[in-house]
N, C-alpha and C positions, 0 to 999 in steps of 0.2 A: 504494500500500500504506500503510494507516494503522496506527499502533501504538496499543495500548490504553494508557491512562495508567497509568504505574507498573509495567507488566508487562515492558516491553522486548520484547514479542512482537508481530508483526503481528496485526491484528484477525482473529479467526476461528481463530487457532492456540492450542493449549493447551500448557502446559509438560509435558514428559515426566515421568511419575511416577518418583520416585527409587527406586533399588533398595532393597528392604526386607530386613532381616536379622532376626536373633534376638538378644535381650539376652543377654550373656554371664553375667549373674547369675541370671536366672530363666527364660530361654528364651522369653519373650513377644516379640511383634513390636516392633521398635524404633519410637521416636517421633523425628521429625526434630529436635525441640528438644533432646533428650537423647542423640542418637546417640553411641555405638553402643548406648545403653541404652534402656529403655522408660519410665523415670521418673527423677525426681530422687532418689528413694529408692535405686534400684539404682546410680545414679551415685555417690551418697554412700557406699554400702556398698563400692564398688570403691575409692574414694579412701581410705576407712578401712583397707582391706586393704593398699594401697600404703604408707600411713603407718606401719602396724604391722610392715612388713617381711614380710608373708605371701607376697609374690611374689618373694622372693629366689631367685636361681639357685644351686642347690647346687654347691659346688666341692670338689675333693679336694685339700686342702692338707696338706702334711706339718707335723707339729708342730715348730715351731722352738724349740729349746732355747737360751736365752740363758745364758751363763756367769754365775754368781753375782756375780763381780767387776765385771761390766758393768752390773749393775742398781744404780741409785742409790736410796738409802733416805732 
């Protein structure tokens, strides 16, 4: 059994195609280089949304009231 140079697979065998999905930004088919996105643009849009806090998980917190004498001016 001989291997193809650089592929790591025996000659005559092909790599299994990777599962494809859909871009979470625009629903196009994903591209391996930008997985899980379809392009650098969609990856950058997602990063922007993270940095802006658009993906925050809402919580129900009670308003904490601090006594005025505990606040330093």
